[in-house]
N, CA, C and O atoms as CSV, one atom per row, in Angstrom:
chain,resi,resn,atom,element,x,y,z
A,1,LEU,N,N,15.462,-74.779,52.419
A,1,LEU,CA,C,14.455,-73.723,52.441
A,1,LEU,C,C,15.052,-72.398,51.981
A,1,LEU,O,O,14.441,-71.624,51.245
A,2,GLN,N,N,16.263,-72.181,52.449
A,2,GLN,CA,C,16.936,-70.923,52.075
A,2,GLN,C,C,17.198,-70.888,50.573
A,2,GLN,O,O,17.072,-69.851,49.920
A,3,LYS,N,N,17.565,-72.047,50.051
A,3,LYS,CA,C,17.783,-72.110,48.601
A,3,LYS,C,C,16.488,-71.819,47.876
A,3,LYS,O,O,16.449,-71.074,46.897
A,4,GLU,N,N,15.437,-72.422,48.376
A,4,GLU,CA,C,14.131,-72.203,47.748
A,4,GLU,C,C,13.720,-70.742,47.871
A,4,GLU,O,O,13.181,-70.168,46.925
A,5,LEU,N,N,13.970,-70.136,49.029
A,5,LEU,CA,C,13.633,-68.728,49.250
A,5,LEU,C,C,14.398,-67.843,48.262
A,5,LEU,O,O,13.833,-66.933,47.655
A,6,LEU,N,N,15.693,-68.130,48.116
A,6,LEU,CA,C,16.491,-67.354,47.159
A,6,LEU,C,C,15.958,-67.531,45.742
A,6,LEU,O,O,15.883,-66.589,44.954
A,7,LYS,N,N,15.593,-68.776,45.453
A,7,LYS,CA,C,15.051,-69.062,44.125
A,7,LYS,C,C,13.766,-68.275,43.892
A,7,LYS,O,O,13.575,-67.688,42.828
A,8,TYR,N,N,12.877,-68.267,44.902
A,8,TYR,CA,C,11.622,-67.539,44.762
A,8,TYR,C,C,11.849,-66.015,44.711
A,8,TYR,O,O,11.176,-65.293,43.975
A,9,LYS,N,N,12.820,-65.556,45.517
A,9,LYS,CA,C,13.163,-64.114,45.475
A,9,LYS,C,C,13.681,-63.735,44.081
A,9,LYS,O,O,13.328,-62.699,43.518
A,10,GLN,N,N,14.529,-64.616,43.555
A,10,GLN,CA,C,15.062,-64.356,42.209
A,10,GLN,C,C,13.931,-64.359,41.195
A,10,GLN,O,O,13.881,-63.511,40.304
A,11,GLU,N,N,13.028,-65.312,41.336
A,11,GLU,CA,C,11.876,-65.380,40.435
A,11,GLU,C,C,11.015,-64.131,40.578
A,11,GLU,O,O,10.526,-63.598,39.582
A,12,ALA,N,N,10.824,-63.663,41.805
A,12,ALA,CA,C,10.019,-62.463,42.069
A,12,ALA,C,C,10.685,-61.242,41.422
A,12,ALA,O,O,10.031,-60.394,40.815
A,13,ARG,N,N,12.023,-61.190,41.578
A,13,ARG,CA,C,12.748,-60.073,40.958
A,13,ARG,C,C,12.604,-60.130,39.430
A,13,ARG,O,O,12.364,-59.112,38.781
A,14,ASN,N,N,12.751,-61.305,38.883
A,14,ASN,CA,C,12.591,-61.469,37.433
A,14,ASN,C,C,11.190,-61.053,36.987
A,14,ASN,O,O,11.020,-60.328,36.007
A,15,LEU,N,N,10.177,-61.538,37.745
A,15,LEU,CA,C,8.791,-61.173,37.404
A,15,LEU,C,C,8.579,-59.676,37.542
A,15,LEU,O,O,7.904,-59.057,36.720
A,16,GLN,N,N,9.163,-59.093,38.591
A,16,GLN,CA,C,9.043,-57.643,38.796
A,16,GLN,C,C,9.737,-56.901,37.658
A,16,GLN,O,O,9.227,-55.892,37.171
A,17,GLY,N,N,10.898,-57.396,37.234
A,17,GLY,CA,C,11.628,-56.788,36.115
A,17,GLY,C,C,10.822,-56.877,34.835
A,17,GLY,O,O,10.754,-55.932,34.049
A,18,ILE,N,N,10.203,-58.059,34.643
A,18,ILE,CA,C,9.361,-58.221,33.451
A,18,ILE,C,C,8.172,-57.278,33.530
A,18,ILE,O,O,7.770,-56.665,32.541
A,19,LYS,N,N,7.603,-57.177,34.768
A,19,LYS,CA,C,6.451,-56.289,34.963
A,19,LYS,C,C,6.853,-54.834,34.677
A,19,LYS,O,O,6.115,-54.114,34.004
A,20,VAL,N,N,8.010,-54.399,35.179
A,20,VAL,CA,C,8.510,-53.044,34.944
A,20,VAL,C,C,8.803,-52.868,33.458
A,20,VAL,O,O,8.479,-51.840,32.864
A,21,SER,N,N,9.420,-53.889,32.871
A,21,SER,CA,C,9.725,-53.812,31.440
A,21,SER,C,C,8.447,-53.722,30.629
A,21,SER,O,O,8.378,-52.973,29.654
A,22,LYS,N,N,7.424,-54.490,31.030
A,22,LYS,CA,C,6.138,-54.444,30.316
A,22,LYS,C,C,5.527,-53.055,30.427
A,22,LYS,O,O,5.030,-52.508,29.442
A,23,LYS,N,N,5.566,-52.475,31.656
A,23,LYS,CA,C,5.038,-51.110,31.841
A,23,LYS,C,C,5.821,-50.136,30.961
A,23,LYS,O,O,5.248,-49.269,30.302
A,24,HIS,N,N,7.124,-50.298,30.968
A,24,HIS,CA,C,7.993,-49.445,30.165
A,24,HIS,C,C,7.679,-49.636,28.678
A,24,HIS,O,O,7.601,-48.675,27.913
A,25,PHE,N,N,7.502,-50.908,28.292
A,25,PHE,CA,C,7.163,-51.231,26.908
A,25,PHE,C,C,5.816,-50.628,26.523
A,25,PHE,O,O,5.670,-50.057,25.442
A,26,ASP,N,N,4.823,-50.761,27.423
A,26,ASP,CA,C,3.494,-50.191,27.159
A,26,ASP,C,C,3.575,-48.671,27.023
A,26,ASP,O,O,2.937,-48.083,26.149
A,27,ALA,N,N,4.373,-48.037,27.901
A,27,ALA,CA,C,4.537,-46.585,27.826
A,27,ALA,C,C,5.211,-46.190,26.514
A,27,ALA,O,O,4.827,-45.212,25.872
A,28,LEU,N,N,6.223,-46.969,26.128
A,28,LEU,CA,C,6.897,-46.687,24.861
A,28,LEU,C,C,5.941,-46.873,23.681
A,28,LEU,O,O,5.937,-46.086,22.735
A,29,GLN,N,N,5.128,-47.938,23.762
A,29,GLN,CA,C,4.154,-48.175,22.689
A,29,GLN,C,C,3.142,-47.034,22.617
A,29,GLN,O,O,2.764,-46.594,21.531
A,30,GLN,N,N,2.714,-46.566,23.777
A,30,GLN,CA,C,1.745,-45.462,23.809
A,30,GLN,C,C,2.368,-44.186,23.218
A,30,GLN,O,O,1.735,-43.467,22.446
A,31,ARG,N,N,3.638,-43.925,23.608
A,31,ARG,CA,C,4.335,-42.758,23.050
A,31,ARG,C,C,4.508,-42.894,21.546
A,31,ARG,O,O,4.350,-41.926,20.803
A,32,LEU,N,N,4.835,-44.106,21.102
A,32,LEU,CA,C,5.003,-44.363,19.681
A,32,LEU,C,C,3.676,-44.144,18.942
A,32,LEU,O,O,3.665,-43.577,17.849
A,33,ALA,N,N,2.575,-44.582,19.521
A,33,ALA,CA,C,1.251,-44.390,18.911
A,33,ALA,C,C,0.925,-42.897,18.834
A,33,ALA,O,O,0.396,-42.422,17.829
A,34,GLN,N,N,1.247,-42.155,19.915
A,34,GLN,CA,C,1.008,-40.710,19.903
A,34,GLN,C,C,1.870,-40.036,18.824
A,34,GLN,O,O,1.404,-39.154,18.103
A,35,GLN,N,N,3.127,-40.465,18.729
A,35,GLN,CA,C,4.007,-39.881,17.713
A,35,GLN,C,C,3.517,-40.217,16.309
A,35,GLN,O,O,3.561,-39.374,15.414
A,36,ASP,N,N,3.048,-41.458,16.118
A,36,ASP,CA,C,2.484,-41.833,14.814
A,36,ASP,C,C,1.282,-40.967,14.476
A,36,ASP,O,O,1.127,-40.521,13.339
A,37,ALA,N,N,0.421,-40.729,15.482
A,37,ALA,CA,C,-0.762,-39.879,15.261
A,37,ALA,C,C,-0.308,-38.453,14.910
A,37,ALA,O,O,-0.863,-37.817,14.014
A,38,SER,N,N,0.714,-37.964,15.636
A,38,SER,CA,C,1.226,-36.619,15.363
A,38,SER,C,C,1.828,-36.537,13.966
A,38,SER,O,O,1.619,-35.563,13.244
A,39,VAL,N,N,2.586,-37.582,13.591
A,39,VAL,CA,C,3.191,-37.602,12.254
A,39,VAL,C,C,2.099,-37.631,11.191
A,39,VAL,O,O,2.200,-36.935,10.180
A,40,LEU,N,N,1.060,-38.427,11.409
A,40,LEU,CA,C,-0.055,-38.499,10.466
A,40,LEU,C,C,-0.742,-37.143,10.347
A,40,LEU,O,O,-1.064,-36.695,9.247
A,41,GLN,N,N,-0.964,-36.496,11.488
A,41,GLN,CA,C,-1.593,-35.170,11.475
A,41,GLN,C,C,-0.714,-34.166,10.727
A,41,GLN,O,O,-1.217,-33.364,9.941
A,42,LEU,N,N,0.594,-34.210,10.969
A,42,LEU,CA,C,1.517,-33.300,10.287
A,42,LEU,C,C,1.534,-33.568,8.783
A,42,LEU,O,O,1.602,-32.642,7.975
A,43,LYS,N,N,1.471,-34.871,8.416
A,43,LYS,CA,C,1.423,-35.199,6.989
A,43,LYS,C,C,0.165,-34.643,6.342
A,43,LYS,O,O,0.206,-34.121,5.228
A,44,GLN,N,N,-0.964,-34.759,7.058
A,44,GLN,CA,C,-2.224,-34.208,6.525
A,44,GLN,C,C,-2.138,-32.694,6.392
A,44,GLN,O,O,-2.577,-32.129,5.390
A,45,GLU,N,N,-1.575,-32.039,7.397
A,45,GLU,CA,C,-1.420,-30.580,7.333
A,45,GLU,C,C,-0.488,-30.179,6.194
A,45,GLU,O,O,-0.730,-29.195,5.495
A,46,LEU,N,N,0.583,-30.956,6.017
A,46,LEU,CA,C,1.511,-30.681,4.927
A,46,LEU,C,C,0.824,-30.851,3.575
A,46,LEU,O,O,1.017,-30.045,2.665
A,47,LEU,N,N,0.024,-31.901,3.455
A,47,LEU,CA,C,-0.722,-32.136,2.220
A,47,LEU,C,C,-1.674,-30.977,1.945
A,47,LEU,O,O,-1.752,-30.482,0.821
A,48,ARG,N,N,-2.407,-30.544,2.991
A,48,ARG,CA,C,-3.321,-29.404,2.836
A,48,ARG,C,C,-2.553,-28.140,2.453
A,48,ARG,O,O,-2.979,-27.377,1.587
A,49,ALA,N,N,-1.405,-27.933,3.118
A,49,ALA,CA,C,-0.586,-26.741,2.824
A,49,ALA,C,C,-0.085,-26.785,1.378
A,49,ALA,O,O,-0.084,-25.767,0.687
A,50,ASN,N,N,0.338,-27.958,0.930
A,50,ASN,CA,C,0.798,-28.088,-0.459
A,50,ASN,C,C,-0.331,-27.858,-1.449
A,50,ASN,O,O,-0.133,-27.242,-2.497
A,51,MET,N,N,-1.523,-28.359,-1.112
A,51,MET,CA,C,-2.678,-28.134,-1.989
A,51,MET,C,C,-3.021,-26.647,-2.028
A,51,MET,O,O,-3.301,-26.098,-3.094
A,52,ASP,N,N,-2.997,-25.994,-0.856
A,52,ASP,CA,C,-3.265,-24.548,-0.797
A,52,ASP,C,C,-2.215,-23.778,-1.589
A,52,ASP,O,O,-2.529,-22.827,-2.304
A,53,LYS,N,N,-0.952,-24.213,-1.445
A,53,LYS,CA,C,0.134,-23.549,-2.171
A,53,LYS,C,C,-0.076,-23.692,-3.674
A,53,LYS,O,O,0.103,-22.729,-4.420
A,54,GLU,N,N,-0.453,-24.882,-4.120
A,54,GLU,CA,C,-0.696,-25.119,-5.546
A,54,GLU,C,C,-1.874,-24.267,-6.037
A,54,GLU,O,O,-1.826,-23.686,-7.121
A,55,GLU,N,N,-2.922,-24.206,-5.226
A,55,GLU,CA,C,-4.081,-23.390,-5.602
A,55,GLU,C,C,-3.693,-21.912,-5.706
A,55,GLU,O,O,-4.082,-21.222,-6.648
A,56,LEU,N,N,-2.920,-21.440,-4.724
A,56,LEU,CA,C,-2.469,-20.045,-4.761
A,56,LEU,C,C,-1.576,-19.795,-5.969
A,56,LEU,O,O,-1.652,-18.741,-6.600
A,57,HIS,N,N,-0.732,-20.767,-6.284
A,57,HIS,CA,C,0.137,-20.638,-7.454
A,57,HIS,C,C,-0.706,-20.515,-8.727
A,57,HIS,O,O,-0.437,-19.670,-9.580
A,58,ASN,N,N,-1.728,-21.367,-8.843
A,58,ASN,CA,C,-2.608,-21.309,-10.015
A,58,ASN,C,C,-3.372,-19.990,-10.079
A,58,ASN,O,O,-3.535,-19.411,-11.152
A,59,GLN,N,N,-3.842,-19.518,-8.915
A,59,GLN,CA,C,-4.532,-18.220,-8.873
A,59,GLN,C,C,-3.578,-17.104,-9.280
A,59,GLN,O,O,-3.965,-16.182,-9.997
A,60,ASN,N,N,-2.336,-17.189,-8.824
A,60,ASN,CA,C,-1.337,-16.178,-9.164
A,60,ASN,C,C,-1.088,-16.157,-10.670
A,60,ASN,O,O,-1.010,-15.089,-11.277
A,61,ILE,N,N,-0.966,-17.345,-11.269
A,61,ILE,CA,C,-0.778,-17.424,-12.721
A,61,ILE,C,C,-1.976,-16.815,-13.440
A,61,ILE,O,O,-1.814,-16.069,-14.406
A,62,ASP,N,N,-3.181,-17.136,-12.963
A,62,ASP,CA,C,-4.398,-16.592,-13.575
A,62,ASP,C,C,-4.442,-15.071,-13.454
A,62,ASP,O,O,-4.793,-14.372,-14.405
A,63,LEU,N,N,-4.081,-14.567,-12.271
A,63,LEU,CA,C,-4.076,-13.117,-12.068
A,63,LEU,C,C,-3.022,-12.443,-12.942
A,63,LEU,O,O,-3.260,-11.363,-13.482
A,64,GLN,N,N,-1.856,-13.077,-13.084
A,64,GLN,CA,C,-0.822,-12.509,-13.947
A,64,GLN,C,C,-1.309,-12.455,-15.391
A,64,GLN,O,O,-1.067,-11.478,-16.099
A,65,ARG,N,N,-1.996,-13.511,-15.824
A,65,ARG,CA,C,-2.535,-13.535,-17.183
A,65,ARG,C,C,-3.553,-12.406,-17.359
A,65,ARG,O,O,-3.558,-11.725,-18.384
A,66,LYS,N,N,-4.410,-12.212,-16.360
A,66,LYS,CA,C,-5.410,-11.143,-16.439
A,66,LYS,C,C,-4.738,-9.767,-16.463
A,66,LYS,O,O,-5.157,-8.881,-17.209
A,67,VAL,N,N,-3.700,-9.594,-15.649
A,67,VAL,CA,C,-2.974,-8.309,-15.623
A,67,VAL,C,C,-2.335,-8.046,-16.980
A,67,VAL,O,O,-2.392,-6.929,-17.495
A,68,GLU,N,N,-1.719,-9.092,-17.562
A,68,GLU,CA,C,-1.098,-8.921,-18.877
A,68,GLU,C,C,-2.153,-8.568,-19.926
A,68,GLU,O,O,-1.915,-7.718,-20.784
A,69,GLU,N,N,-3.315,-9.216,-19.860
A,69,GLU,CA,C,-4.394,-8.918,-20.808
A,69,GLU,C,C,-4.865,-7.478,-20.640
A,69,GLU,O,O,-5.080,-6.770,-21.623
A,70,ARG,N,N,-5.022,-7.049,-19.394
A,70,ARG,CA,C,-5.472,-5.671,-19.141
A,70,ARG,C,C,-4.415,-4.662,-19.578
A,70,ARG,O,O,-4.738,-3.593,-20.097
A,71,ASN,N,N,-3.148,-5.014,-19.360
A,71,ASN,CA,C,-2.066,-4.122,-19.816
A,71,ASN,C,C,-2.062,-4.012,-21.335
A,71,ASN,O,O,-1.833,-2.936,-21.888
A,72,ARG,N,N,-2.322,-5.149,-22.012
A,72,ARG,CA,C,-2.385,-5.136,-23.473
A,72,ARG,C,C,-3.555,-4.254,-23.935
A,72,ARG,O,O,-3.406,-3.439,-24.847
A,73,LEU,N,N,-4.721,-4.428,-23.292
A,73,LEU,CA,C,-5.884,-3.603,-23.641
A,73,LEU,C,C,-5.603,-2.126,-23.356
A,73,LEU,O,O,-5.971,-1.252,-24.142
A,74,LEU,N,N,-4.956,-1.862,-22.237
A,74,LEU,CA,C,-4.632,-0.484,-21.878
A,74,LEU,C,C,-3.718,0.139,-22.924
A,74,LEU,O,O,-3.902,1.295,-23.303
A,75,ALA,N,N,-2.736,-0.620,-23.391
A,75,ALA,CA,C,-1.827,-0.118,-24.424
A,75,ALA,C,C,-2.604,0.171,-25.711
A,75,ALA,O,O,-2.367,1.184,-26.370
A,76,GLU,N,N,-3.537,-0.727,-26.066
A,76,GLU,CA,C,-4.358,-0.506,-27.261
A,76,GLU,C,C,-5.206,0.755,-27.101
A,76,GLU,O,O,-5.296,1.577,-28.014
A,77,TYR,N,N,-5.827,0.895,-25.922
A,77,TYR,CA,C,-6.662,2.075,-25.684
A,77,TYR,C,C,-5.842,3.358,-25.729
A,77,TYR,O,O,-6.295,4.377,-26.250
A,78,LYS,N,N,-4.633,3.300,-25.179
A,78,LYS,CA,C,-3.765,4.482,-25.224
A,78,LYS,C,C,-3.412,4.823,-26.669
A,78,LYS,O,O,-3.386,5.992,-27.053
A,79,LYS,N,N,-3.140,3.790,-27.463
A,79,LYS,CA,C,-2.808,4.011,-28.875
A,79,LYS,C,C,-4.005,4.635,-29.597
A,79,LYS,O,O,-3.856,5.610,-30.334
A,80,GLU,N,N,-5.200,4.059,-29.377
A,80,GLU,CA,C,-6.413,4.611,-30.006
A,80,GLU,C,C,-6.658,6.040,-29.536
A,80,GLU,O,O,-7.024,6.907,-30.330
A,81,LEU,N,N,-6.458,6.277,-28.260
A,81,LEU,CA,C,-6.667,7.615,-27.720
A,81,LEU,C,C,-5.693,8.607,-28.355
A,81,LEU,O,O,-6.064,9.739,-28.663
A,82,GLY,N,N,-4.449,8.175,-28.547
A,82,GLY,CA,C,-3.457,9.034,-29.207
A,82,GLY,C,C,-3.881,9.364,-30.628
A,82,GLY,O,O,-3.769,10.507,-31.070
A,83,GLN,N,N,-4.377,8.337,-31.350
A,83,GLN,CA,C,-4.842,8.575,-32.718
A,83,GLN,C,C,-6.037,9.534,-32.725
A,83,GLN,O,O,-6.090,10.465,-33.529
A,84,LYS,N,N,-6.978,9.302,-31.835
A,84,LYS,CA,C,-8.154,10.178,-31.763
A,84,LYS,C,C,-7.752,11.594,-31.371
A,84,LYS,O,O,-8.326,12.568,-31.858
A,85,ASP,N,N,-6.770,11.700,-30.495
A,85,ASP,CA,C,-6.281,13.016,-30.089
A,85,ASP,C,C,-5.668,13.744,-31.289
A,85,ASP,O,O,-5.891,14.939,-31.479
A,86,ARG,N,N,-4.888,13.005,-32.103
A,86,ARG,CA,C,-4.306,13.621,-33.310
A,86,ARG,C,C,-5.414,14.047,-34.273
A,86,ARG,O,O,-5.363,15.142,-34.833
A,87,HIS,N,N,-6.422,13.177,-34.468
A,87,HIS,CA,C,-7.535,13.541,-35.353
A,87,HIS,C,C,-8.274,14.767,-34.821
A,87,HIS,O,O,-8.639,15.668,-35.576
A,88,LEU,N,N,-8.484,14.780,-33.523
A,88,LEU,CA,C,-9.168,15.920,-32.908
A,88,LEU,C,C,-8.355,17.200,-33.123
A,88,LEU,O,O,-8.913,18.256,-33.421
A,89,GLN,N,N,-7.046,17.093,-32.969
A,89,GLN,CA,C,-6.165,18.245,-33.187
A,89,GLN,C,C,-6.276,18.728,-34.631
A,89,GLN,O,O,-6.348,19.929,-34.889
A,90,GLN,N,N,-6.287,17.767,-35.583
A,90,GLN,CA,C,-6.419,18.132,-37.002
A,90,GLN,C,C,-7.761,18.816,-37.249
A,90,GLN,O,O,-7.828,19.839,-37.930
A,91,HIS,N,N,-8.842,18.238,-36.684
A,91,HIS,CA,C,-10.164,18.832,-36.878
A,91,HIS,C,C,-10.250,20.205,-36.215
A,91,HIS,O,O,-10.893,21.117,-36.736
A,92,GLN,N,N,-9.598,20.342,-35.068
A,92,GLN,CA,C,-9.604,21.633,-34.388
A,92,GLN,C,C,-8.893,22.677,-35.252
A,92,GLN,O,O,-9.343,23.818,-35.352
A,93,THR,N,N,-7.772,22.276,-35.877
A,93,THR,CA,C,-7.045,23.187,-36.764
A,93,THR,C,C,-7.929,23.584,-37.947
A,93,THR,O,O,-8.003,24.760,-38.301
A,94,LYS,N,N,-8.602,22.601,-38.559
A,94,LYS,CA,C,-9.509,22.895,-39.677
A,94,LYS,C,C,-10.656,23.793,-39.230
A,94,LYS,O,O,-11.045,24.721,-39.938
A,95,LEU,N,N,-11.197,23.503,-38.035
A,95,LEU,CA,C,-12.300,24.306,-37.507
A,95,LEU,C,C,-11.843,25.744,-37.265
A,95,LEU,O,O,-12.566,26.686,-37.589
A,96,ASP,N,N,-10.660,25.914,-36.704
A,96,ASP,CA,C,-10.121,27.262,-36.486
A,96,ASP,C,C,-9.962,28.000,-37.815
A,96,ASP,O,O,-10.282,29.184,-37.918
A,97,GLU,N,N,-9.463,27.286,-38.837
A,97,GLU,CA,C,-9.299,27.882,-40.164
A,97,GLU,C,C,-10.655,28.287,-40.741
A,97,GLU,O,O,-10.793,29.360,-41.328
A,98,MET,N,N,-11.657,27.418,-40.568
A,98,MET,CA,C,-13.003,27.737,-41.080
A,98,MET,C,C,-13.588,28.954,-40.364
A,98,MET,O,O,-14.207,29.814,-40.990
A,99,PHE,N,N,-13.380,29.020,-39.021
A,99,PHE,CA,C,-13.866,30.189,-38.283
A,99,PHE,C,C,-13.173,31.457,-38.762
A,99,PHE,O,O,-13.799,32.511,-38.870
A,100,ARG,N,N,-11.874,31.352,-39.050
A,100,ARG,CA,C,-11.150,32.504,-39.556
A,100,ARG,C,C,-11.717,32.927,-40.908
A,100,ARG,O,O,-11.954,34.109,-41.158
A,101,GLN,N,N,-11.933,31.921,-41.786
A,101,GLN,CA,C,-12.495,32.229,-43.109
A,101,GLN,C,C,-13.901,32.794,-42.980
A,101,GLN,O,O,-14.271,33.714,-43.709
A,102,LEU,N,N,-14.697,32.242,-42.044
A,102,LEU,CA,C,-16.052,32.748,-41.829
A,102,LEU,C,C,-16.015,34.186,-41.324
A,102,LEU,O,O,-16.817,35.027,-41.730
A,103,SER,N,N,-15.079,34.444,-40.442
A,103,SER,CA,C,-14.934,35.795,-39.923
A,103,SER,C,C,-14.552,36.753,-41.044
A,103,SER,O,O,-15.090,37.855,-41.146
A,104,GLU,N,N,-13.601,36.312,-41.898
A,104,GLU,CA,C,-13.209,37.122,-43.051
A,104,GLU,C,C,-14.395,37.355,-43.963
A,104,GLU,O,O,-14.615,38.473,-44.430
A,105,ALA,N,N,-15.152,36.315,-44.217
A,105,ALA,CA,C,-16.320,36.420,-45.091
A,105,ALA,C,C,-17.339,37.378,-44.489
A,105,ALA,O,O,-17.969,38.156,-45.205
A,106,SER,N,N,-17.501,37.318,-43.147
A,106,SER,CA,C,-18.441,38.236,-42.489
A,106,SER,C,C,-17.997,39.685,-42.680
A,106,SER,O,O,-18.808,40.562,-42.979
A,107,TYR,N,N,-16.663,39.925,-42.497
A,107,TYR,CA,C,-16.157,41.280,-42.717
A,107,TYR,C,C,-16.379,41.703,-44.175
A,107,TYR,O,O,-16.774,42.837,-44.445
A,108,GLN,N,N,-16.120,40.783,-45.110
A,108,GLN,CA,C,-16.331,41.098,-46.523
A,108,GLN,C,C,-17.804,41.371,-46.792
A,108,GLN,O,O,-18.145,42.268,-47.563
A,109,GLN,N,N,-18.680,40.590,-46.151
A,109,GLN,CA,C,-20.116,40.781,-46.354
A,109,GLN,C,C,-20.539,42.150,-45.839
A,109,GLN,O,O,-21.318,42.855,-46.480
A,110,VAL,N,N,-20.006,42.520,-44.655
A,110,VAL,CA,C,-20.336,43.839,-44.105
A,110,VAL,C,C,-19.842,44.931,-45.051
A,110,VAL,O,O,-20.551,45.901,-45.318
A,111,ASP,N,N,-18.598,44.759,-45.564
A,111,ASP,CA,C,-18.053,45.740,-46.509
A,111,ASP,C,C,-18.906,45.818,-47.767
A,111,ASP,O,O,-19.212,46.903,-48.261
A,112,LEU,N,N,-19.289,44.636,-48.283
A,112,LEU,CA,C,-20.107,44.601,-49.502
A,112,LEU,C,C,-21.484,45.226,-49.261
A,112,LEU,O,O,-22.012,45.931,-50.122
A,113,GLU,N,N,-22.063,44.961,-48.078
A,113,GLU,CA,C,-23.372,45.557,-47.763
A,113,GLU,C,C,-23.255,47.082,-47.682
A,113,GLU,O,O,-24.135,47.797,-48.162
A,114,ARG,N,N,-22.169,47.582,-47.075
A,114,ARG,CA,C,-21.966,49.036,-47.002
A,114,ARG,C,C,-21.808,49.611,-48.412
A,114,ARG,O,O,-22.381,50.642,-48.764
A,115,GLU,N,N,-20.986,48.878,-49.215
A,115,GLU,CA,C,-20.772,49.339,-50.598
A,115,GLU,C,C,-22.091,49.342,-51.362
A,115,GLU,O,O,-22.380,50.269,-52.118
A,116,LEU,N,N,-22.907,48.270,-51.149
A,116,LEU,CA,C,-24.211,48.187,-51.816
A,116,LEU,C,C,-25.110,49.334,-51.367
A,116,LEU,O,O,-25.779,49.961,-52.188
A,117,GLU,N,N,-25.125,49.607,-50.070
A,117,GLU,CA,C,-25.934,50.711,-49.558
A,117,GLU,C,C,-25.455,52.036,-50.159
A,117,GLU,O,O,-26.261,52.881,-50.549
A,118,HIS,N,N,-24.145,52.203,-50.227
A,118,HIS,CA,C,-23.580,53.425,-50.801
A,118,HIS,C,C,-23.985,53.554,-52.272
A,118,HIS,O,O,-24.384,54.627,-52.724
A,119,LYS,N,N,-23.875,52.437,-53.016
A,119,LYS,CA,C,-24.240,52.476,-54.443
A,119,LYS,C,C,-25.740,52.686,-54.615
A,119,LYS,O,O,-26.174,53.382,-55.533
A,120,GLU,N,N,-26.530,52.080,-53.725
A,120,GLU,CA,C,-27.981,52.296,-53.799
A,120,GLU,C,C,-28.307,53.755,-53.533
A,120,GLU,O,O,-29.187,54.344,-54.162
A,121,ALA,N,N,-27.560,54.332,-52.565
A,121,ALA,CA,C,-27.777,55.754,-52.276
A,121,ALA,C,C,-27.383,56.602,-53.470
A,121,ALA,O,O,-28.085,57.548,-53.828
A,122,LEU,N,N,-26.247,56.260,-54.093
A,122,LEU,CA,C,-25.816,56.983,-55.288
A,122,LEU,C,C,-26.832,56.825,-56.410
A,122,LEU,O,O,-27.173,57.784,-57.102
A,123,LEU,N,N,-27.318,55.572,-56.579
A,123,LEU,CA,C,-28.308,55.302,-57.616
A,123,LEU,C,C,-29.579,56.118,-57.346
A,123,LEU,O,O,-30.176,56.701,-58.251
A,124,ALA,N,N,-29.962,56.133,-56.076
A,124,ALA,CA,C,-31.164,56.892,-55.723
A,124,ALA,C,C,-30.957,58.375,-56.028
A,124,ALA,O,O,-31.860,59.049,-56.525
A,125,GLN,N,N,-29.763,58.870,-55.727
A,125,GLN,CA,C,-29.469,60.270,-56.017
A,125,GLN,C,C,-29.498,60.521,-57.518
A,125,GLN,O,O,-30.064,61.502,-58.000
A,126,CYS,N,N,-28.855,59.582,-58.252
A,126,CYS,CA,C,-28.834,59.734,-59.702
A,126,CYS,C,C,-30.247,59.713,-60.263
A,126,CYS,O,O,-30.575,60.524,-61.128
A,127,MET,N,N,-31.065,58.827,-59.801
A,127,MET,CA,C,-32.441,58.709,-60.298
A,127,MET,C,C,-33.219,59.969,-59.915
A,127,MET,O,O,-34.052,60.458,-60.679
A,128,LYS,N,N,-32.936,60.470,-58.744
A,128,LYS,CA,C,-33.635,61.686,-58.296
A,128,LYS,C,C,-33.231,62.851,-59.198
A,128,LYS,O,O,-34.085,63.640,-59.601
A,129,ARG,N,N,-31.922,62.972,-59.525
A,129,ARG,CA,C,-31.447,64.037,-60.392
A,129,ARG,C,C,-32.048,63.879,-61.793
A,129,ARG,O,O,-32.480,64.843,-62.426
A,130,GLU,N,N,-32.056,62.629,-62.245
A,130,GLU,CA,C,-32.604,62.379,-63.569
A,130,GLU,C,C,-34.075,62.762,-63.624
A,130,GLU,O,O,-34.556,63.329,-64.605
A,131,ALA,N,N,-34.757,62.445,-62.568
A,131,ALA,CA,C,-36.186,62.769,-62.518
A,131,ALA,C,C,-36.362,64.273,-62.455
A,131,ALA,O,O,-37.330,64.793,-63.010
A,132,GLU,N,N,-35.485,64.975,-61.815
A,132,GLU,CA,C,-35.585,66.407,-61.710
A,132,GLU,C,C,-35.210,67.062,-63.026
A,132,GLU,O,O,-35.739,68.117,-63.374
A,133,GLU,N,N,-34.287,66.430,-63.763
A,133,GLU,CA,C,-33.859,67.001,-65.026
A,133,GLU,C,C,-34.947,66.732,-66.023
A,133,GLU,O,O,-34.829,67.119,-67.186
């Protein structure tokens, strides 16, 4: 009986060990499943982050291209503005010269009108003297 009791105790211990091992195994499997889920979630987040990074990279390239285009246009506009400024300066110089000439002509016209008035007065005097003679 004692032998049988020891045998059954040993069997009970073995079964208990298997039961504990099974619980331990189940817990490990559950942890492994949770870790797999976490790894899958991290992979998805990494994929999304990489896609976002690629999209941002493409947007950055597009923005750089637009900035370069605007800089090129700005340089062209500055060049055109410089040319127009030079033309305006030339026209302003010509306009100033014309105003000077117009002013001179006005002074000459005033002088000529005075001279004409003086000669008309002289002519009138001469005609008056002639008529009196």
